[in-house]
N, C-alpha and C positions, 0 to 999 in steps of 0.2 A: 821250778817247777819243768817236768817235760812232758810234751805234748804229742799225740801226734794229729794229725787231719780233724779231729774229734772231738777226743777228750782227754782229758788227765792221765797221764800214763805213770807219774811217779811221786813223790815230791817229798824234799825233806823233813816240812813241816807235817807232821804228821795229822795237825786239823786239817789240812786240805784234803779233801774226800779225793780220793782215785776214781775213776770211771767217772768224774763230771765232764757233763758236755760241756765244750767249749761254747760263745755266746758268738755273734754275728761279728762284731768289732775283732776278735783273736782270729777268726777266720778268714775276714779281708786282709789282716796282715798276713795269712799264709797264703792265701792266693797272691796277693800284689807283692811278696817277698819283700816287706817293708820290716825294718827298724824301729821299734818306739820306746823313745826314751821317755818316762815322764819328768816335769820339771818341777811338778808341785804335788804333794800328798793326794793321793789318788784311794779309791775304795773299789775292789774286783770281786766279785764273787765266784769262789774255787769251789762248791760245797759251802763254802763259809765266807763271810764276807771279811777279806783279808784287805787290810790298812797299809800302805809305805808308797815307797819311789818306786816305779816299775822299770825295770831295762826287758826289752823283748826281741830276741831276736829270731827270725826261720832256722829251720834247719835243711840244709839244702843238700839232696846228695843224687847223682847222676843227673843233673838237671830238673830234679823234681822237688819241688817244697812239699816236704814230710813232716810239720809239725815246726813249734816253738818253746825253745829253751824263757823260761820266764825268771828273770831274777828279782826278788824282792827285798829292798834295805828300809833300814828305818831313817836312814840321811841321803841328801840329791847325788853322792859319790857319783864318777861314770864307772859305769860297771860294762860298759860296751864290749871292752878288751875282752874279758873274762868270759861273757856272752857269748860272743863270737866263735873263742877257743875251745868251750863246752858243744856248741853246736857243728863245727869242724872236725872234735873226736867223736862226736857220736855219727854225724858224717860219713866220716871215713871207715868207721867199723861196720854202720850198712852197706858202703858200696863193697867191702869184701865180698858178702856174701853175692 
């Protein structure tokens, strides 16, 4: 799932509703530039309730926190490296313009 500062932009899971507004916990992660890795099964609403293990990485470009990369998995593996890579690719593309 890729978000901007307000809403879901796109998701590989087509059940997740694009343009769904982010809740305050997501907004805090963006504002504080915090990474979050769930160690237990969680349910989060992204237009629909999604259950899984969440890895959430902020997208930071030109010293601005622009959104989040959210990886949802069925297991508690550490996907932080993948999330950081995706966030960096997105940030680098934004910095070009």
